[in-house]
C-alpha positions in Angstrom: -8.1 -20.9 38.0 -7.0 -17.2 37.4 -6.9 -17.9 33.6 -10.4 -19.3 33.7 -11.7 -16.3 35.5 -10.1 -14.0 33.0 -11.6 -16.1 30.1 -15.0 -15.9 31.7 -14.6 -12.1 32.2 -13.7 -11.6 28.5 -16.6 -13.7 27.4 -19.0 -11.6 29.5 -17.5 -8.4 28.1 -17.9 -9.6 24.6 -21.5 -10.6 25.2 -22.2 -7.2 26.7 -20.6 -5.4 23.8 -22.4 -7.5 21.2 -25.9 -6.9 22.7 -25.1 -3.2 23.0 -24.1 -3.2 19.4 -27.4 -4.8 18.4 -29.2 -1.9 20.1 -27.1 0.9 18.6 -27.9 3.5 16.0 -29.0 1.9 12.7 -31.4 4.1 10.8 -29.3 7.3 10.8 -28.3 7.9 7.2 -24.5 7.4 7.8 -25.0 4.1 9.5 -27.7 2.9 7.2 -25.6 3.7 4.1 -22.6 1.7 5.4 -24.9 -1.2 6.0 -26.4 -0.8 2.5 -22.9 -1.1 1.0 -22.5 -4.6 2.2 -26.2 -5.5 1.6 -25.9 -4.3 -2.0 -22.9 -6.4 -2.6 -24.6 -9.5 -1.1 -27.9 -9.0 -2.9 -26.6 -8.0 -6.4 -23.2 -9.6 -6.7 -21.9 -6.5 -8.3 -18.3 -5.8 -7.3 -18.2 -2.8 -4.9 -16.0 -0.3 -6.7 -16.5 2.4 -4.1 -17.1 2.6 -0.4 -18.2 5.2 2.2 -19.8 8.4 1.0 -18.5 11.9 1.8 -21.8 13.7 1.9 -20.3 17.3 1.9 -18.9 16.9 -1.6 -21.1 14.0 -2.9 -18.0 11.9 -3.3 -17.2 8.2 -2.5 -14.0 6.7 -1.2 -12.6 4.3 -3.8 -12.2 0.6 -2.9 -14.3 -2.4 -2.0 -13.1 -3.2 1.5 -15.9 -1.5 3.4 -18.6 -3.4 1.4 -16.7 -6.6 2.0 -16.3 -6.1 5.7 -20.1 -5.5 6.0 -21.4 -7.9 3.4 -19.2 -11.0 3.8 -21.1 -12.0 6.9 -24.3 -12.3 5.0 -22.9 -15.2 2.9 -22.2 -17.1 6.1 -25.3 -16.1 8.1 -28.0 -14.2 6.1 -29.7 -12.5 9.0 -29.8 -8.7 9.8 -27.5 -9.1 12.8 -24.6 -10.8 11.0 -22.6 -7.7 10.2 -22.8 -6.7 13.8 -21.5 -10.1 14.9 -18.5 -9.9 12.5 -17.7 -6.4 13.5 -17.8 -7.2 17.2 -15.6 -10.2 16.8 -13.0 -8.2 14.9 -13.1 -5.1 17.1 -12.9 -7.3 20.3 -9.8 -9.0 19.0 -8.2 -5.7 17.9 -9.0 -3.9 21.2 -7.8 -6.9 23.2 -4.5 -6.6 21.3 -4.2 -3.0 22.2 -4.9 -3.7 25.9 -2.4 -6.5 26.1 0.3 -4.4 24.4 -0.4 -1.5 26.7 -0.1 -3.8 29.7 3.4 -4.8 28.5 4.3 -1.1 28.8 2.6 -0.6 32.2 2.8 -4.0 33.9 1.9 -2.6 37.3 -1.7 -2.0 36.3 -4.1 -4.9 36.9 -4.9 -6.5 33.6 -8.5 -7.5 34.4 -9.3 -3.9 35.4 -7.8 -2.7 32.1 -10.0 -5.1 30.2 -13.1 -3.8 31.9 -12.0 -0.1 31.6 -11.1 0.0 28.0 -13.8 -2.3 26.7 -16.5 -0.2 28.4 -15.2 3.3 27.6 -17.8 5.3 25.7 -15.6 5.6 22.6 -14.6 2.0 22.4 -18.1 0.7 23.2 -20.2 3.1 21.1 -18.1 3.2 18.0 -16.7 -0.3 17.6 -20.0 -2.2 18.1 -22.1 -0.4 15.5 -22.0 -0.3 11.7 -20.2 2.9 10.7 -16.9 3.4 8.9 -14.9 4.8 11.9 -15.6 1.6 13.7 -13.9 -0.4 10.9 -11.0 2.1 10.7 -10.1 1.4 14.3 -9.8 -2.3 13.6 -6.7 -1.6 11.5 -5.4 1.5 13.2 -4.7 -0.5 16.4 -2.3 -2.9 14.7 -0.8 0.1 12.8 0.1 2.0 16.0 1.4 -1.1 17.7 3.6 -1.8 14.7 4.6 1.9 14.6 5.8 1.9 18.2 7.5 -1.4 17.7 9.5 0.1 14.8 10.9 2.7 17.2 13.9 1.0 18.9 13.7 3.2 22.0 10.0 2.2 22.5 9.9 -1.4 21.3 8.9 -4.3 23.5 10.2 -6.6 20.7 6.8 -8.0 20.1 7.2 -7.6 16.3 10.3 -7.8 14.1 10.9 -4.6 12.2 10.1 -6.2 8.8 6.8 -7.5 10.2 5.9 -4.2 11.9 6.5 -2.4 8.6 4.4 -4.9 6.7 1.5 -4.4 9.1 1.8 -0.6 8.8 1.6 -0.8 5.0 -1.4 -3.2 5.0 -3.3 -1.1 7.6 -2.7 2.1 5.7 -4.2 1.0 2.4 -7.0 -0.8 4.2 -8.0 2.4 6.1 -7.6 4.4 2.9 -10.7 2.5 1.7 -12.6 3.3 4.9 -11.9 6.9 5.9 -10.2 9.9 4.5 -8.2 10.3 7.8 -5.8 7.7 6.5 -3.5 10.5 5.3 -2.6 11.1 9.0 -0.9 7.7 9.0 1.8 8.7 6.5 3.7 11.0 8.8 3.8 8.3 11.5 5.3 5.8 9.1 7.8 8.4 7.9 8.8 9.2 11.5 9.2 5.6 12.4 11.5 4.9 9.4 13.6 7.9 10.2 14.1 6.9 13.8 14.8 3.3 12.8 17.3 4.5 10.1 19.1 6.7 12.7 19.5 3.7 15.0 20.2 1.0 12.3 21.2 2.4 9.0 21.9 -1.0 7.4 18.7 -2.5 8.7 16.2 -0.1 7.0 16.1 -1.7 3.6 14.1 -4.8 4.6 11.5 -2.9 6.7 10.9 -0.2 4.1 10.6 -2.9 1.4 8.0 -4.9 3.4 6.1 -1.6 4.1 5.8 -1.1 0.3 4.7 -4.7 0.0 2.1 -4.1 2.7 0.8 -1.1 0.8 0.3 -3.3 -2.2 -1.4 -6.1 -0.3 -3.8 -3.7 1.3 -4.6 -2.3 -2.1 -5.9 -5.6 -3.5 -9.5 -4.5 -3.1 -8.7 -1.0 -4.3 -6.8 -1.8 -7.6 -10.0 -2.8 -9.5 -11.4 0.6 -8.9 -8.2 2.4 -10.0 -8.2 0.3 -13.2 -11.9 0.8 -13.9 -13.0 4.0 -12.2 -16.5 5.5 -12.7 -15.9 8.3 -15.1 -18.8 10.2 -13.5 -17.4 9.9 -10.0 -16.0 13.0 -8.3 -12.5 12.9 -6.8 -12.2 12.8 -3.0 -9.5 15.4 -3.4 -12.4 17.9 -3.5 -12.7 17.4 0.3 -9.4 19.3 0.7 -10.2 23.0 1.2 -8.6 25.8 3.0 -10.4 26.3 6.4 -9.0 29.3 8.3 -11.7 29.0 11.0 -9.8 26.2 12.5 -7.7 28.6 14.5 -10.4 28.6 17.2 -10.2 24.8 17.6 -6.7 24.5 19.1 -7.8 23.5 22.6 -11.0 21.8 21.4 -9.0 19.4 19.3 -6.7 18.5 22.3 -9.7 17.9 24.6 -11.5 15.7 22.0 -8.3 13.8 21.3 -7.7 13.0 25.0 -11.4 12.3 25.5 -11.0 9.1 23.5 -9.6 7.6 26.7 -12.1 9.1 29.1 -15.7 8.9 30.0 -17.0 11.3 27.4 -20.7 11.0 28.1 -22.2 14.1 26.3 -21.2 13.0 22.8 -22.8 9.6 23.3 -26.1 11.0 24.6 -26.7 13.2 21.5 -25.6 16.1 19.5 -27.1 18.9 21.7 -28.5 19.6 25.1 -32.1 19.1 24.1 -31.4 15.7 22.6 -29.4 14.6 25.6 -32.1 15.6 28.0 -34.6 13.5 26.0 -32.5 10.4 26.5 -32.2 11.1 30.3 -35.9 11.8 30.7 -36.7 8.5 28.9 -34.3 6.6 31.2 -34.4 8.8 34.3 -32.8 6.2 36.5 -29.5 6.5 34.6 -29.1 10.2 35.3 -27.0 9.8 38.4 -24.6 7.5 36.6 -24.4 10.0 33.7 -23.5 12.9 36.1 -20.9 10.9 37.9 -19.3 9.8 34.7 -19.4 13.3 33.3 -17.5 14.7 36.3 -15.1 11.7 36.1 -14.4 12.5 32.5 -13.3 16.0 33.3 -11.0 14.6 36.1 -9.5 12.1 33.6 -8.6 14.8 31.2 -7.0 16.8 34.0 -5.0 13.7 35.0 -3.8 13.2 31.4 -2.7 16.8 31.1 -0.9 16.9 34.4 0.8 13.6 33.7 2.5 15.1 30.8 4.5 17.3 33.2 4.6 15.1 36.3 5.8 11.7 35.0 9.6 11.7 34.8 12.4 9.2 34.4 10.2 7.0 32.2 12.0 6.8 28.8 9.1 5.1 26.9 6.6 7.5 28.3 8.8 10.4 27.2 8.7 9.1 23.7 4.9 8.5 23.9 4.0 11.9 25.4 5.9 13.8 22.6 4.3 11.6 20.0 0.9 12.5 21.5 1.9 16.1 21.7 3.0 16.4 18.0 -0.1 14.3 17.0 -2.2 17.0 18.5 -0.3 19.7 16.5 -0.6 17.7 13.3 -4.3 17.3 13.9 -4.7 21.0 14.4 -2.8 21.7 11.2 -4.7 19.1 9.2 -8.1 20.7 9.8 -7.0 23.8 8.0 -7.3 21.7 4.9 -10.5 19.8 5.7 -14.0 20.4 4.4 -15.2 19.0 7.7 -14.7 20.5 11.2 -12.8 18.7 13.9 -15.6 16.3 15.0 -14.2 13.5 17.1 -15.2 10.7 14.8 -13.2 12.2 11.9 -9.9 11.3 13.7 -11.2 8.4 15.7 -8.6 6.0 14.3 -6.0 7.8 16.5 -7.7 6.4 19.6 -4.8 4.0 20.4 -2.4 6.8 21.2 -4.4 8.5 24.0 -5.5 5.1 25.4 -1.8 3.9 25.7 -1.0 7.4 27.1 -3.7 7.0 29.7 -2.2 3.7 30.9 0.9 5.6 32.0 -1.2 8.3 33.7 -3.1 5.6 35.6 0.0 3.8 36.6 1.6 7.0 37.9 -1.5 7.9 39.9 -2.2 4.5 41.3 1.4 3.9 42.4 1.0 6.9 44.6 -2.7 6.5 45.6 -3.5 2.7 45.3 -6.8 3.0 47.1 -8.2 5.0 44.2 -8.4 1.8 42.2 -11.6 1.2 44.1 -13.0 4.4 42.7 -12.0 3.5 39.2 -13.7 0.1 39.6 -16.9 1.8 40.7 -16.7 4.0 37.6 -16.7 0.9 35.5 -19.9 -0.2 37.2 -21.4 3.2 36.5 -20.3 3.0 32.9 -22.0 -0.4 32.5 -25.3 0.9 34.0 -25.1 4.0 31.9 -24.7 2.1 28.7 -27.5 -0.3 29.7 -29.7 2.8 30.0 -28.5 4.0 26.6 -29.2 0.6 25.1 -32.7 0.6 26.5 -33.4 4.0 25.0 -31.8 3.1 21.6 -33.7 -0.1 21.3 -37.0 1.5 20.8 -35.9 4.8 19.2 -33.1 4.1 16.7 -32.0 0.5 16.6 -32.3 -2.3 14.0 -35.4 -3.5 15.9 -37.5 -0.6 15.0 -38.2 -2.5 11.7 -36.1 -5.6 11.6 -38.6 -7.3 9.3 -37.7 -4.8 6.6 -34.1 -5.9 6.7 -35.1 -9.6 6.7 -37.2 -9.0 3.6 -34.4 -7.3 1.8 -32.0 -10.2 2.6 -34.5 -12.9 1.6 -35.6 -11.2 -1.6 -32.1 -10.2 -2.5 -33.2 -6.6 -3.0 -31.3 -4.0 -1.0 -33.6 -1.3 -2.1 -36.3 -2.7 0.1 -34.3 -1.4 3.0 -33.2 1.8 1.2 -31.4 3.4 -1.7 -27.7 3.9 -1.8 -26.8 7.6 -2.2 -25.1 6.5 -5.4 -28.5 5.5 -6.8 -29.6 9.1 -6.3 -26.4 10.7 -7.5 -26.2 8.6 -10.6 -22.5 7.5 -10.1 -20.4 5.5 -7.8 -21.6 2.3 -6.0 
């Protein structure tokens, strides 16, 4: 009976997320261009040699994976919603794996509550249900970080054999390489895992390292054609590496944004500035109380995460995780000294699994001492659901697919992606 209830709960969560995804941002250039990548492949049959655009330098990320992930669904179900359906299925499975792994680390937390919490957090709901490349990057970063932790003997729950964990890390790395430039952040994690594994098992490092290299090659299958036949006019993505000394002022900002992945970060989801956020709230005035409550809760969650770093003791796995999170923050800070883009949260979104797993330990520590507060956290989930219903109602008539769905239908039926819009590459004269 309990299993049936959990199954029904998961079905309801998936349905909610899918509908929310249908109402999400569609016509903003970044989202539209990712959608057009898949639509172009489907309508023209031309192999997608390049993927997401980096607008700041007018470059494109090499590889076909992004176009395939969006466009493959059209071959099965040629309707505008099909890429949303495929993305939501894949992201649901990936996030479910993260929650189940996290529950193995913190078994005292109620699993149904974790399902509701994580699946309805602003960052997991708003960015894994809509068509944009960070959403797809998270699909593969979750198995990467589970495999990464499993490769560290002091942390492992023995879910994956070392050779399999290494294989997964390799595949995920070259997959994400074709989706987002933040993939470079994964290399230090792999290096650290292999060093720790070598220290603990010197003779047992050859097989895992070998399967990691094999994984890199497997993940490169959709990248190799581009490397063999590059567009001679295409600019190198290396041009996005610049010296940015202004990043000194972002030390605390990066930490707050990193930890906010596991919190109710409402402002970012409402819009890019106060004026834009107020427009949303005025349009759906009834959701304002929920937004205020979640905003205050978000601040409290960040405080809980910070204090947990110092308060939780005698937990060996948490000790490992907290220092991994700490040095990830420092690595992020250092990395933005060499980035053309400032530290917007979506630029390092693929690191979300670490603060989420970290938050599980913080919640377990807090609820073991104050169990009645679980009621409050359940109420917050209800608030989050209502908040996102309001956000969906606003988005449906302002920025969703349904502003002009017929235009997408026509592009699919007539096999002409340009009916929906031009790819940036069409205007640049190179790339895909």
